[in-house]
VOFI-903868 format. One record per residue (C-alpha): x, y, z. Coordinates in steps of 0.2 Angstrom, whole numbers, padded with zeros to 4 digits, always signed. Layout:
XYZ ...
//
This chain:
+0404-0229-0022 +0396-0245-0029 +0378-0247-0031 +0368-0253-0016 +0363-0272-0016 +0347-0274-0027 +0348-0256-0034 +0350-0261-0052 +0333-0270-0053 +0322-0258-0044 +0314-0254-0061 +0308-0272-0063 +0301-0273-0045 +0292-0257-0046 +0284-0261-0063 +0279-0278-0056 +0270-0269-0042 +0261-0257-0053 +0256-0272-0064 +0249-0281-0050 +0240-0266-0043 +0233-0262-0061 +0226-0280-0062 +0218-0280-0045 +0209-0263-0049 +0203-0268-0066 +0197-0285-0061 +0188-0277-0046 +0180-0263-0056 +0175-0274-0071 +0167-0288-0062 +0161-0277-0048 +0151-0267-0061 +0145-0283-0069 +0138-0290-0053 +0132-0274-0046 +0123-0268-0062 +0118-0283-0071 +0119-0298-0060 +0127-0315-0064 +0116-0322-0078 +0112-0308-0089 +0116-0311-0107 +0123-0300-0121 +0112-0298-0136 +0123-0305-0150 +0121-0315-0165 +0132-0329-0159 +0128-0339-0143 +0141-0343-0130 +0143-0359-0120 +0127-0365-0112 +0125-0359-0094 +0139-0346-0095 +0135-0328-0095 +0141-0319-0111 +0144-0304-0100 +0157-0314-0090 +0166-0317-0106 +0165-0299-0111 +0172-0294-0094 +0187-0306-0096 +0190-0299-0113 +0190-0281-0106 +0202-0285-0092 +0214-0293-0104 +0213-0279-0117 +0215-0266-0103 +0230-0274-0096 +0237-0275-0114 +0233-0257-0118 +0242-0251-0102 +0257-0261-0107 +0257-0255-0125 +0256-0237-0120 +0271-0240-0109 +0263-0233-0093 +0275-0242-0082 +0291-0236-0090 +0304-0230-0078 +0305-0214-0089 +0288-0208-0084 +0285-0215-0067 +0286-0204-0051 +0286-0187-0058 +0277-0176-0071 +0260-0180-0079 +0265-0191-0094 +0261-0207-0083 +0243-0201-0080 +0241-0195-0098 +0246-0212-0105 +0234-0221-0093 +0220-0209-0098 +0223-0210-0117 +0225-0229-0118 +0210-0232-0108 +0199-0221-0118 +0206-0228-0134 +0202-0246-0128 +0184-0242-0124 +0182-0233-0141 +0188-0249-0150 +0176-0259-0139 +0162-0248-0145 +0167-0249-0163 +0169-0268-0162 +0152-0270-0153 +0144-0260-0167 +0152-0270-0181 +0148-0287-0173 +0131-0282-0169 +0133-0285-0150 +0121-0275-0139 +0130-0272-0123 +0123-0263-0108 +0127-0244-0109 +0127-0242-0091 +0139-0257-0089 +0152-0248-0100 +0148-0230-0094 +0152-0236-0076 +0167-0247-0080 +0177-0234-0089 +0177-0219-0077 +0177-0230-0061 +0192-0240-0068 +0201-0225-0074 +0199-0215-0058 +0205-0230-0047 +0219-0233-0059 +0225-0215-0057 +0222-0215-0038 +0233-0231-0037 +0247-0224-0047 +0246-0208-0036 +0247-0218-0020 +0262-0228-0027 +0270-0211-0032 +0269-0205-0014 +0278-0221-0008 +0291-0220-0022 +0295-0202-0018 +0298-0207+0000 +0310-0220-0005 +0319-0208-0017 +0322-0195-0003 +0332-0209+0005 +0341-0212-0011 +0332-0228-0015 +0323-0233-0031 +0333-0220-0041 +0344-0221-0056 +0363-0219-0052 +0370-0206-0063 +0387-0202-0070 +0388-0185-0076 +0399-0181-0091 +0404-0164-0098 +0412-0147-0093 +0414-0143-0075 +0401-0129-0076 +0388-0139-0085 +0390-0154-0073 +0388-0143-0058 +0372-0135-0065 +0364-0152-0069 +0369-0159-0052 +0361-0144-0044 +0345-0147-0054 +0344-0165-0050 +0347-0163-0032 +0333-0150-0031 +0321-0163-0038 +0324-0179-0028 +0307-0185-0033 +0313-0187-0051 +0324-0202-0045 +0342-0197-0050 +0356-0199-0038 +0373-0192-0044 +0386-0205-0041 +0401-0197-0050 +0407-0186-0064 +0419-0186-0079 +0426-0169-0083 +0439-0165-0096 +0457-0162-0091 +0453-0167-0073 +0458-0184-0066 +0456-0183-0047 +0448-0172-0034 +0431-0165-0033 +0420-0151-0041 +0421-0133-0034 +0403-0132-0027 +0397-0150-0026 +0403-0165-0016 +0404-0176-0032 +0418-0187-0035 +0427-0185-0051 +0431-0201-0059 +0443-0195-0073 +0441-0187-0090 +0429-0190-0104 +0438-0205-0110 +0436-0214-0093 +0417-0216-0094 +0417-0235-0096 +0428-0238-0081 +0419-0225-0071 +0403-0234-0074 +0410-0250-0066 +0418-0240-0051 +0402-0230-0047 +0389-0244-0051 +0380-0231-0061 +0366-0236-0073 +0363-0220-0082 +0376-0208-0091 +0370-0190-0092 +0379-0180-0106 +0378-0162-0099 +0388-0154-0113 +0395-0161-0129 +0408-0147-0134 +0423-0157-0126 +0416-0174-0132 +0411-0173-0150 +0398-0184-0159 +0409-0199-0161 +0414-0200-0143 +0395-0199-0138 +0392-0213-0150 +0406-0223-0142 +0398-0221-0125 +0381-0226-0131 +0389-0242-0139 +0398-0246-0123 +0382-0246-0112 +0373-0263-0108 +0357-0264-0118 +0341-0263-0108 +0351-0260-0092 +0361-0245-0094 +0354-0228-0101 +0361-0213-0110 +0353-0196-0107 +0357-0180-0116 +0354-0165-0105 +0351-0149-0115 +0356-0132-0108 +0338-0125-0108 +0328-0129-0093 +0310-0128-0087 +0303-0133-0105 +0289-0146-0104 +0287-0161-0116 +0273-0154-0127 +0283-0139-0132 +0298-0150-0137 +0298-0160-0154 +0313-0170-0161 +0315-0171-0179 +0329-0181-0187 +0337-0174-0202 +0350-0185-0211 +0354-0193-0194 +0355-0176-0185 +0342-0175-0171 +0335-0157-0172 +0326-0152-0156 +0312-0139-0159 +0306-0129-0145 +0289-0120-0148 +0287-0103-0141 +0272-0101-0129 +0256-0099-0138 +0238-0099-0131 +0225-0103-0144 +0207-0098-0142 +0202-0116-0140 +0215-0118-0125 +0208-0102-0117 +0190-0108-0119 +0194-0125-0111 +0203-0116-0096 +0189-0104-0094 +0176-0118-0094 +0187-0127-0081 +0187-0111-0070 +0169-0108-0072 +0162-0125-0068 +0175-0129-0055 +0172-0113-0045 +0153-0115-0046 +0155-0133-0040 +0167-0128-0026 +0156-0114-0020 +0141-0124-0019 +0150-0138-0010 +0158-0126+0002 +0144-0113+0005 +0141-0119+0023 +0160-0118+0027 +0160-0100+0019 +0146-0095+0030 +0154-0102+0046 +0171-0093+0042 +0162-0077+0039 +0154-0077+0056 +0170-0082+0064 +0179-0067+0057 +0165-0055+0061 +0163-0061+0079 +0181-0061+0083 +0187-0045+0075 +0172-0036+0068 +0170-0029+0050 +0175-0029+0036 +0173-0048+0034 +0180-0048+0016 +0197-0040+0012 +0198-0033-0005 +0216-0029-0011 +0222-0022-0028 +0232-0035-0037 +0239-0036-0055 +0231-0048-0067 +0232-0054-0085 +0240-0041-0097 +0245-0030-0082 +0227-0025-0078 +0223-0021-0060 +0208-0030-0051 +0202-0032-0033 +0206-0049-0026 +0195-0055-0012 +0200-0064+0004 +0193-0067+0021 +0201-0054+0032 +0214-0062+0042 +0223-0046+0049 +0218-0032+0060 +0208-0018+0050 +0222-0006+0048 +0235-0019+0044 +0241-0009+0028 +0246+0006+0038 +0257-0003+0049 +0267-0012+0035 +0281+0001+0033 +0286-0001+0051 +0288-0020+0049 +0298-0021+0033 +0315-0022+0043 +0308-0036+0053 +0304-0048+0038 +0310-0066+0042 +0301-0075+0028 +0296-0073+0010 +0310-0066-0001 +0318-0050-0008 +0302-0045-0017 +0288-0052-0008 +0285-0047+0011 +0281-0061+0023 +0283-0064+0042 +0282-0080+0050 +0274-0072+0066 +0266-0056+0058 +0259-0046+0073 +0245-0040+0062 +0237-0057+0060 +0222-0061+0071 +0220-0077+0081 +0207-0083+0069 +0216-0077+0054 +0231-0087+0059 +0221-0103+0058 +0213-0097+0041 +0230-0094+0034 +0238-0111+0040 +0224-0120+0030 +0222-0108+0016 +0204-0105+0021 +0206-0086+0019 +0208-0088+0000 +0190-0096-0002 +0182-0079-0008 +0194-0079-0023 +0182-0092-0030 +0171-0076-0034 +0186-0069-0043 +0187-0085-0053 +0169-0085-0057 +0170-0067-0063 +0185-0070-0074 +0198-0060-0066 +0207-0075-0059 +0209-0093-0063 +0209-0109-0052 +0227-0112-0057 +0240-0099-0062 +0254-0088-0057 +0253-0079-0040 +0244-0063-0041 +0256-0049-0037 +0253-0032-0029 +0259-0016-0038 +0274-0013-0027 +0281-0030-0032 +0278-0027-0051 +0288-0011-0050 +0303-0022-0045 +0301-0035-0059 +0314-0038-0072 +0308-0038-0090 +0307-0057-0092 +0296-0058-0077 +0282-0049-0085 +0279-0065-0096 +0269-0071-0081 +0255-0059-0086 +0251-0069-0102 +0239-0079-0091 +0227-0075-0077 +0234-0076-0060 +0228-0091-0050 +0221-0096-0033 +0234-0109-0033 +0249-0114-0044 +0266-0122-0044 +0272-0109-0031 +0258-0114-0019 +0263-0133-0020 +0282-0130-0020 +0285-0121-0004 +0275-0104-0005 +0284-0091+0006 +0299-0102+0009 +0304-0100-0009 +0317-0088-0015 +0312-0075-0028 +0322-0083-0042 +0313-0100-0038 +0296-0091-0037 +0299-0083-0054 +0305-0099-0062 +0290-0109-0056 +0278-0096-0062 +0286-0094-0079 +0287-0113-0081 +0268-0114-0078 +0265-0100-0091 +0275-0108-0104 +0270-0126-0102 +0252-0125-0097 +0241-0140-0100 +0224-0147-0094 +0233-0161-0085 +0245-0150-0076 +0231-0140-0069 +0222-0155-0063 +0238-0162-0055 +0241-0145-0046 +0223-0144-0040 +0226-0162-0032 +0242-0156-0024 +0234-0141-0017 +0221-0151-0009 +0234-0162-0001 +0244-0146+0004 +0229-0138+0012 +0225-0154+0022 +0243-0156+0028 +0251-0138+0028 +0269-0135+0031 +0277-0121+0041 +0275-0108+0027 +0265-0093+0028 +0251-0088+0016 
//
């Protein structure tokens, strides 16, 4: 029941590892750029001379290294609240780095220091890229640890039985977030366990302090406040050890991202504002430019591979090479989605006879792990998502986006409940949260939840993160069908 040995100081150990990695990256980039671009003895053009024989660029490099480390620390980029999951960690690194170099440029102008533009223009993007890659690699390591229950916050859930069970299920579904449920305190229940979760009940809501000691928990999550009241919540927060134990209030709403949530204190009452989804012309323009230039770049990069795949499809199973299927896009408009043909030419006519044999997908989307209509070449194309490359032309033409909800067929749309139609607020995507979260192994409810979560919480950073995850999923595919 108690916390494992050393579990309480994992935050300090992980932050120390990030600090060392950041320092090595920054030193390597800054001095590497100086030596590679300028050499050893190049001097800055500045009104004040430095020490004789010492390069003023060496001094500038040292200043940048120290300032960059301070900027990352001030931006709280190593906080346990942002590491391991979500895009806030990356956003803070990006914002603090750009702000630092902006301040350096302003200081150089005011002090009349003429630094090499190439030195600065190489240092910032190279350092930023390597910092983000370093954090991504540490995140992979951290998630592996968290799947084994290590490097995670031990959580004591406090609230009604229903809210505790709901929160526990959400935390268990996202093990990478780093929360391990150690116990629960529920009103009017002293012993036993919860109905649908193997979570020990440590007593009622007045037993939180003793339950913390028994479970070794370092985080109290208030799942509902109806049975507690504001005074009891205050007492719990006062009983926590400052800096070592944490209090979290879990609202009943889910799948709402940070940018849509704003807390506004009014007379000591924290009012949480949740904005409704709204896509401004500027946001749509940015996303369209990402799609346009991204699809052009990928098409140019992969053009030899596209030609080879087209020849393989033609020589293995004849024509047509491209399969064009009607799909439903933004605002419910129909469009033709392109794919390399991975099935026999008359696959659609044989679908009805296979409906009773479905062994994958979900209640709305038809999938079969060993669909007899798939050709041998098509099976390889689907495993590595190579059959989806022609959708880049859909993206280029504007009917699809690089990232978005899964493009459905009309038969699926006819089964949608009203709220599911919100996915048509944006263009469907070549990839999305559904693609990097299980694909055909997902239940229909999970598929809808991921699509609507993306639609309602879209950001540029989230698109970039999904694209990186898609690349990884394509290189190391699971046992899901396309």
